[in-house]
C-alpha positions in Angstrom: 64.8 102.2 117.6 66.6 98.7 117.1 69.3 100.3 115.0 70.1 102.8 117.8 70.2 100.2 120.3 72.9 98.2 118.4 75.3 101.1 118.5 74.7 102.1 122.1 77.4 101.2 124.5 77.1 98.6 127.4 77.1 99.9 130.9 79.2 97.6 132.9 78.4 97.6 136.7 80.9 96.0 138.9 79.8 95.3 142.5 81.4 94.1 145.6 79.8 92.5 148.6 82.7 92.9 150.9 81.5 96.2 152.5 77.8 97.2 153.4 75.3 95.2 155.3 73.4 92.3 154.0 70.5 94.5 153.4 72.7 96.7 151.2 73.9 93.6 149.2 70.3 92.7 148.5 69.7 96.3 146.9 72.6 95.3 144.3 70.0 93.1 142.6 68.2 96.3 141.8 70.9 98.0 140.0 70.3 96.6 136.6 66.6 97.5 136.7 67.2 101.0 137.8 69.8 101.5 134.9 67.3 100.0 132.5 64.6 102.6 133.5 66.7 105.2 132.1 68.8 103.6 129.5 67.8 101.4 126.5 71.1 99.8 125.9 72.6 96.8 127.3 73.4 96.7 131.1 75.7 94.0 132.6 76.2 93.5 136.2 79.1 91.6 137.6 79.3 90.8 141.4 82.5 90.1 143.4 83.4 89.5 147.0 86.8 91.0 146.8 88.4 94.1 145.4 90.9 92.0 143.6 88.2 90.4 141.6 86.5 93.6 140.8 89.7 95.2 139.7 90.7 92.2 137.3 87.2 92.4 135.8 87.6 96.2 135.3 91.0 95.6 133.6 89.3 92.8 131.5 86.7 95.0 130.3 88.9 97.9 129.4 91.0 95.4 127.4 87.9 94.5 125.3 87.3 98.1 124.5 84.5 98.5 127.0 84.3 102.4 128.0 81.4 102.7 130.6 82.2 101.1 133.8 80.3 101.7 136.9 81.7 100.8 140.5 79.1 100.1 143.2 79.8 98.6 146.6 77.4 97.1 148.9 75.5 100.3 149.4 75.3 101.1 145.7 71.5 101.9 145.7 69.2 103.4 148.2 
């Protein structure tokens, strides 16, 4: 199993707190755990308070060769 995990791609989750309620923002802390229930590779969560910051991070990840990028706003999980 270890060898398989080494070759699995990272899931990169980019979240923003500029929309949604405070209750929804608190749900963002659950994103990593929810993805890890179904995926055994690495999961990274990046939180931003602006669309600009989120967009810059997405560009940075793409430049690094990352291919799995998930965008989640304040209401990213219910």
